[in-house]
N, C-alpha and C positions, 0 to 999 in steps of 0.2 A: 552378572554372572552368566555362564552358558547354561541354558535350560534345554537339555536334549537327551535323546535316548539312542539306543543302538538300532539301526545305524543311521538315523535320519539326519543328523547334523552335518556330517561330512561324507557325502556320497563320493565314492572313489572310482566310479566307472567312467571311462571316456571311450566313446565309440571311435575306434581307429579305422581308417579306410583300408580296404584290402589292397594287396599288391597286384598290379597287372604286369606280367612279364613282357619284356620287349620281344618282338618277333625276331627271328633269325635274319641276319643280313648277309648278302653275298660278301665274299672277301673284298676288302678295300673300300667298302661302303660304310658310312656312319648312320646309325639309326636316328631318324628325325625324332623330335620330341613328340610324345604321344598326346592325343587329344583327350584322353581320359585321365584327369588329374587325380591320381590315386597314389597313396604312399605306402611303403612298407615301414617297419618299425624304425628304420635308420634315416628315413627321408624327412625333409621339411616341406610343408605345404604353405604357400603364401597366397593371400588375396591381394591383388593389385588394382588400384583405381587409377585410371589413366585419362588425362584431360589435355587439351591444347591450351595455348596461352590465353585464350578467351574464356576458358572454363568449360568448353564443350567436351562431352565424352568422346573418346576415340575408340572405335570398335573394329579397326582393321589392323591393329598391331600384330606383328609377327615375332616369333621367338628369336629370330636372327637380329632383331632390332634392340633387344634388351641384354643387359649384362648383370649378373648377380654375383656379389661377393659375400663370403661368410668369414668373418674375422680377417678380412682383407684378402682372402684367397678366392680367385675367380672360380665359379661353379659351372658344372655342365647341367643344362636344363633337361630334365627327364620327361616332363609332361607339361602341356600348355593348352589352355582352352579359354574361351570366353563364355561366362555363365550369364545368361539373359533369361529372366523369368524362370520358367520350368524346364529350359533346354540348355544344353551345352553345345557350343559351336566350335568345331575344330578349325585348324589352320587352313583346311581345304574348303571350309564353308559348310561341311556336313553337320546336320543337327541331330542330336540324340536326346531323348528325355532324361532328366535327372532322376535319380532314385527318390522316392517320396520324402525321405528325411531331408535331403538337401534342397528340396523345393520349398521348404518352410523357411520363412524369414521372421525372426523374432526381434522385436524392438520394444525396449522398456523406456518409458518416459518417467524419469526420476526427478522429483521436485523437492528442493530445499524450501523450508518455510521462509517466505519473502515478506518482510515487514512493510516495505514501501508499496503503495497502491500502483505507482507507475511500473514498478518491476513486476508485480503480479500480472498487470495488464499485458506487458510485453511477453511474459512467459505464456500466458493464456493464448494470446493471439498467435504466437509462434507454434505452439502445440496444436492448436485447432487448424492452422494452415497446413501443418504436416499431415494430419490424419484426413483432412478434406482434399488434399492434393492428389495428383495422379499416383495411384498405388500400383506397385508391381504385383505379380502373381503370388497369392498366398502369403501376404504380409500380415502378421498378427502383432497387435500391440497390447502392452499392459501398462498400468499407471500405478506408481507408488509414490509415497511421501516419506522423506527422511526427516524425522523429528526426534522425539525421545527414543524412538525405535523405528524400524521399518514398518510402514503401514501400507497395505495394498487397498487401492480403491477400485481397481478393475483388473481381473485376471486376463490372460491372453485371449484376445477375441478379434474378429473382423467387423464387429457390430459398431458402426460409426456413431450411432446414437448413444450407445452405452459409453463409448470412449469420450465423446463430447461431454457427457454428464460428469464423468470422472475427472476430466481435465478442469472443468469449471469448478468442481468441488475442491480440487487440489490447489487452485489458485484464488480461492475466496478469502484467504487469510484466516481460516478456521483453525482453532487451537487443536493440538494433538489429542487431548482428552475427548473432544467431540468427534474426532475422526476414528478413535480407537474402536468404538462399538461397531462402526461400519466395517472396518478392517477385520475385526474378529469374526463378524458374520460371514464375510467372504472366505476367511480361513476355514471356518467350520464347514462351509459348503464344499470346499476343496477336500477337506479331510473326509467328509461323507463319501465323496466320490472314491476315495481310496479305502473305504471301509474302516475308517478310524473314527472312534467316538469323538464328537466335537468338544466334549468336556475334558478330553484327555490331552491337555496341552503339552505334557511331557511325553505322552503318547506311547503307542506300541510301534514296533518296527513296521515301516511301510512295506507292503507286499510288492513283489516285482510286477511291473506293468509293461505291456507291449507298446512302447512308444512308437515303434515302426508302424504298427497296425493303425494307431491313431493318426499318425502323420499321413498314411496312405489315404485314410478316409477324408482328411482335410484337403489333401492334394487333388484327389479325384473329384471333389466337389467344385474345384476351380473357383471362378468368380461369378458364378451364375447368380442372376438377380431374380430368378423366378420364385424364390422363396427366401426364408431367413438365411443369413450366412451360416456356414458350418460351425458347429459348436466345438471349440478346441478344449473345453473343460473336461473332456474325458480323461481317464486315469493318467495317461502319459503326460499331458500338458498340466494337469493339476499337480502332478509330482514335481515337474520342473518349477512351477510357480512356488510351491511350498519350499523347495530347496533354496530358492532365491531369498526367501524371507528368514532363513535360519541364520540370523546375525549372531556373531560371537558376542553375547551380552556381557561376558566377563570384561570385555575391553571397552564397554560403553562409557562415553564421557561427553562433554559438551564440545561444540564447535567442530573444527576440522577433523579431530581425531575420530569422532563418531561418524562423520560423513565418510571418511576413508574406510572405516570398518563396514559401513552399510554398503558402499559401492563394491567392496571386495566380496561381500555376501551375495550380491546380485550376480557378480561374475561367476562365483563358484557354483551357483545354482544352475547356470546355463551350460556347465561343463559337458554334460552328456549329449547335448545337441550339436550335430555338425552343421555346416552351412554358415550363412551370414547371420551374425548375432550382434546387435547394436544396443547401446545405452545412450539415450539423450539425457544429459545431465543439466538441469536448469538451476542456476545458482547466481548469487550476487558477488562472485569472486571467491577465492580461496586463499587464506593466509597460511602458508606452509612454514611453520617454525622448524628450526634445525632438528629438534628432537623427533620430528615427524618424517624426516627424509627417508629413513629406512622403511617405514610403513608405506609411504607413497611409492617407493621403488618396488616394494612387494606387490602393491596393487597393480602397477603397470606390468610387472612380470607375470602375475596371475592372469591378467587380461590377454597378454600375448600368448601364454601357454594354452589358454582355453579358446583362443581365436574370437575374442570379443572386442569390438571397436567402440570407442567412446567418441561422441560428438558433444562438446561442451558448449552450453549456451549461457553467455554472460548477460544477465538480465539488466545490467546497469546501462545498456545501450550506449548512446553517444557520450555518456558521462565517464566512460572508461578512461579516456585520455586525460581529462581533468583530474580524476581521482589518482592518477599516477604522477601528477606534477610534483607532489611532495617527495615521492620516491626518487624522481630524477634530480631534484634539488639536493637531496642528501647524497646521492651518488656523485654529483658534480663537486660537492664540497669535499667528499672523500678523495676524489681524484686530485683536486687542488692541493689538499694537505699532503697526499702521497708524493706529488711532484715536488712540493716544497722540501720534504724530507730528503728526497733524492738529490736535490741541488744544494742542500746545506753543506757547508765545508767545516763549520765548527759550531760549538754551542749545543745545548740540550734541545730535545724535541719538545714542541708544544703539545698540550693535551690533545688537540684535534689531530695532530700528526700521529700521536701514539695510537689513537683510535681509528685511524684511516681505514685499515683493513676491516675492522668490525663494522664501521659505518657503511662500507661498500656492501658487506654481506646483508646488513639489515635493510638497506635501500632496495636491494634486489628482491628481497622477500616481501617488501611493502607493496610491490606491484602484484596485485592479487589475480591478474589474468594470466600471468606467466605459468603457474602450475596447471591452470585449465588448458592452456595451449599445449603444455608438455604432455599432459594426460591424453589429450586427443591425438596429437601428432605422433606420439610414441606407439599408439595402438592402431594407426592407420586412418584416423578421423581428422577433424579439423575444428578449430575454435570458431564459434559463431558469436559475434558481438560487435561492439563499436558502431552500432547502427540501431535505429528504431524501426527499420524496415528489413525484416529477415527473410522475405519471401524467396529471394534468389538463392541464398545458401541452403534454405530448407528444400527448395526444388532439387538442389544438388544432392542432398541427403537421400531424397526419394530415389533419385537416379542410381546412387551408389548401392542402396539396399537391393535394388532390382538387377543391376548389371555390374559385373566386375570380372577380372581375369583370375584364373587359378593357375599357379605354376609350382612345380615341385623340383627338388634337387636333393642329392645325397652329399652331405658335407664330409662324409668319411671320418667321423669322430672316433679317435682311438681311446681317448681317456675322458669318460663322462665325469668331470670333476665339479659339476654344478656351477661352472663359471659362466658369465654372460658372454654370449657370442653376438657380435654386431652384424646386422644384415644391411647390405647396400644394394640398391637397384637403380640402374641408370639406363638411358636409351640413346641410341644414335640418332633418333629422329629429332629434328630441331623444334624448339618452342613447344616441348612436351613435358608435362609434369606427371610423375608417378608417385603415388603414396602407398605405403605399406607399413607393417609393424617394423620397429627399429631393431629388433633382435629377440633372442630367447636364451634360456638357461640350458646348458648342456646336461640333460638328465637322461639316464637309461630309459628305454622304452617302457619298462614296467613301472618305473617311478613316475614318468609322465602320465601314463594311463591311470595311475592311482591318484593323480592330482597332488603329488608330493612337491612341495616347494623347495627351492634351492637350499634355503637355510636348514631344512630338515635333514638333508643328506648326511652330514657328519654326525648328527645326533643319532639317527637311525642306524648308521654303521656302528657307532659305539655300542648301542643297545644290542645289535646283532652279534657283535664280537663277544659279548658277555663279560667284558672286563669292567669290574667295579672300580671307581675312582672317587677320591675326595678332593680333586684338584679345584673343583668349585663346590663350596659348601651350600647345601640346601636340604630341605626336608620334603618328603613325599609320603602321602598316606591316603588311605581310603576310610571314610567315616560313614557309618550307617545312620541315615537321617530318619527314615520311616520304614520300619520292618513290616513286612506283609507276608502272607502265606505263599503267594505265587511269585511276588517280585518285591524288591525293596528299593527305596530311593537311597542312592549312595553318592556322597560327595568325594571327588578326587581332588585333593589339595596338593599343590606344589608351592613351597614358600622359600624364597631366595633372599637372604640378607644382603642389602645393598653394600654394606661395608666390605663384603668379600669380593666385590667386583672391582676391576680396575677402571678408574675414572679417566675421562679425557676432559681437559679443562681449557678455557681461554680466560680472558680478562673479566668476563661477565657471567660465565655459567660453567656448570659441571654436568657432564652427561655420563650415564652408564647404559650399557647395551647388553642384553642377554637374550638367548633363545632357549627354548625348552621343548622337549617331546616326551611323550609317555605312551606306552602300549599296554592295554589291559587285555589279558587272555584268560579263557576259561580253563578248566582242569584238563581238557583235551589238547590244550595249546592253540586253540582257535582264537584268532584276534577278534575281539568284540568291540573295541574302540581305540582309535588313535587320537591323541591330544597333541597339539603343538601351538606354539605362540612365539612371536618375535616382538620384543619390547625394548624400546629406546626411551629412556626417562631423563628429563632434565631436573636436577635436584640441587638443593642447597647443601652446604657442608653438614648442617645438623640432620637433614633428612638422610644423607648418605650414611652418617654414623649410626643412626637408629632405625632407619626405614627398612621395609621389606617389600618385595614384590610377591603378590599372592595370586596364583591362578586357580580358579575354581571351576570345576566341571561337574554337572549333575547328571547322573545316569540312573536308569531303571534296570536292575539286574535280577535275574531269577536266583533262587537259592543255589549255593554251590561254592566251590573253592576257585580262587582267581589269583593271578599274578599281576604285579604292577612293576614294569620295568621302565625306568626314566633316565633322562640325561639332560643336563643344563650346560650351556656353553657361555663363557664370557667372551664376547665378540671383540673386546679390546686386545686380548692376548691369545684368543682361540684355545684357552684351556677348557677342558670338559670334565664335569663330574658325572658319575653314573651310579645308580642304585637299583637294587632288586628287593621287592617286598612281596609278601603273600598275605592274602586276606580271605575271609570267608563271609558269605552272605547267609545268615541263618534264615530258616523258614519260621515265620512267626505263627503262633496259634491264635485263637480267639481271645477276646478280652482287651483290656487296656494295653497300650504300647508306649514306649519311650525311646527317644533318640539317644545317640551317644552324648556324653558330657563334653562340651567343647569350650576350652579356654578362649577368652575374648581379648583381642588386641585393642580394639576401640569400638565405641558405640556412638553412632551419629543420630541424635534425636531429630525428629521431623525431617527425615531425609526426603528429598524430592525425587519424583519419577521412580519410585520403587516398583519393581515388577511384582505383581501380586503372587506370582508363582515362586518367587525367591524364598527359599526356606530360611535364609539368614536375616530375619527381621522380627521385630516385636514392637507393638505399640506405635507403629508408624516410624520407627527408627531402624536404621541399618546396622547390622552386626558384622564386624570384620573378625573372622576367627583367626587363631594362631595355633601353631603346633608346638610352641614353646611349652615345656613342662616345668621350667624353673621360673619362679616368681620372686623378684626382689622386693622386699618389704620396705616401702618408703612412707614416711610419715604423711598423713592426710591423703593417702592413696587407697585404692581398693582392688580386690581381686574379683574379676567377673567370670561367671560360668554361664554358658547358654545351653539350653536343652529344650526339647519340644515333647509334649505329652499328646498322645492320640487316644482320646476316650472311645470306648465302644458305644455307639449310639443305641444299641439294643439294651444297654444297662442303664436304668434310671438313676442310680446313685451317682453323685458327683465324684470325680477322681480326687484323691489326696496324694501329696508327695512328701516324703521325709528325706532330708539330706543328712548323712552321717559323715563326720570327719574322723578317720581311723588312723591312729598313730601307734606304731609298735604293737599292732594287733588289738588295741583297745580303742573303744569309741570315746574320743575326747570331746567332741561337740556334736549335738544333734539339733537340726533346724527343721521343725515341721512347717509346712507352707500350705496356704490355701491357693487354689487355682481359680482363675476366671473362667467363664464359659468358653467353649470352643468357637473358633471363627467359622466363617462360611465354608472353609475347606476342611473342617473337622480337626483342627489342630489347636493346641494351647502352647504357644511359645512362652518361654520364661527366661528372664535374665536376672541371675542372682548376683548381688554385690556384697562382698564381705570386707569390712574395713581391715587394713593391714594390722592395726593394733589388736585386733581380736584373735590373731593366729600366732601361736608360738613357732619359732623356726623349726624346720625338720621336714621329713617326707611324709605325706599323708595320702592315704587312699580315700578318695571322695566317692561315696556311694549314694545314689538316688534311688529310692524305692517308691514307685507309684502304685496305688491300689484303687480299684473301682469295683465295688461289690465284692465278690469272692475272687476276682482276678487281680493279678499283680504283675509288674515288670521291673527289672533292675538294670541300671547302667552304672559303670564305675570308671574312674580314671585316677591316675597318680600324679600329684603335683608336689614339687619341692619348694618350700618357702625359705628364702635366705635373707639374712640381715642386710 
């Protein structure tokens, strides 16, 4: 689940470069491209890496030698310059210092857990060679591990000794639980820098920090070796690092899905910083199932929007070719079967011929370095692999971090329809290779600056129009989890029945694809939180008939009245449902407290990798809530209700709770319950199960009354039980 507060989980500020007007030209003359690569809100800024056929950097390219196309249309270059170290070099050779923010280069080393010792050794050697190599001016590295969640082992620094220690730790094969304490200590340190209590993991809002000031301090310090390297853990860089760690925990899963979510979180955290930003991704390949295609494309789009370059490091080394042999065999078999079908004049098709297309698809996906190559090359980087000696490509990475071209142009977009626009860059110079991002989504400047994804555009427009619709059925609600005097913990739930979504099927699978967005505003109409999600699910027929997609977001909200406007889109037919709801966060007094009463869809005992801050858990098991209020009574089944009691530590008496089932104004059943002691977070979660045979059909008000000493609290809900 997402564990975040206002506004720390999705920061929406992007530093846009100011516009530099072209000087007036005499009649009949054309303005040459400017050397200051700055853009206005309509312009596109590209980083270009240019090498000759031997892989050597080219530093004397001119704008007349390159051509740029946007959606196939040739563009006019407005500005062009070579960025090298802390300077920008114009086409005339004049050098000017970069502004401090653009002098900073941020590089994140992201390690997957690698089981094989030889893979860990290759990753360790490569990363150490990178940080020990010739560094450009003001290059800062961080080290993270992608395991059950994002773990930071080193925040942004120039301290090589600290980086070497973190890299060695990340590649030791240590399990995530052992690294968690180290990561949490670093997070607490960064939170302290931002004046946030380290125990407040859902936190208070991060105060504004002057990133430009911190960047200036680091830039001014240069590469002096007369003392310790400049400390970039001041507020601005601490904020960037914390932003990078705010992974969408509601989407956490195993394998590739979690890796993609983690990489997207790293990219989103870097959004505020201009200049060259890179992620070195160390992994033993990536299997990209069909159901993950949309998520992968969103990751690439987000990286291109936020100007983040990926360099993928395949730690399988020279084993890559051998491991792809099976994929090639399956592809060749598919091709042979397809050719046989084409040439057949009569008779039925053999099973292999029927499955030819599916086998070709599966074989392509079995090649686990293809997604890594796609991720890197689509964002302006390259794949590093198929070798046990990575020193040459790593040297190229260091060169590209320190030196590249910047070019801008205006595509003159008339309709910002969120469509993907393909960018092409070519050169008239022979034996020259240019790399850059492959394209971007056409978003209005305000949307791009706010970090809005392309899939969010139709949803937010629907919400803005204020037209409610049930074209897609779903439920949206705000649930009070922990009432407090100054602020309450609130769960925002959006539940989408899969049976209401149009499915796309082939011979082996069924997929559903939905997107959602929600805006929470206070009584003044001020936006306090935006929620969005893009989910593609592969399901069985039974799962589609009875399954539901649930999005959970946890917020900390002060007392007051709020609105919840939401929209859900079925991406198979582009139908959109929209809802409006209002809710109030009460101010709690002293004494014992209780959460809302929450119906349970299912309970998973002994759940692995539970987030200790997740409020939906009890006894080591995970609780999946539902907003269904109709319960069908089936023999040998039970109705489950979840709630949490918050005892007052200043009252010595143990809290007690009594559950009343009220039908037609009369109490029909009463269930007094004893409660266990509170956990280390001061909560007593309780999961109540009532056998179906114990309840007569009808509508019931269920009321829970908790008492502790002379204090009490009440929570109610209404459930209809049906035969």
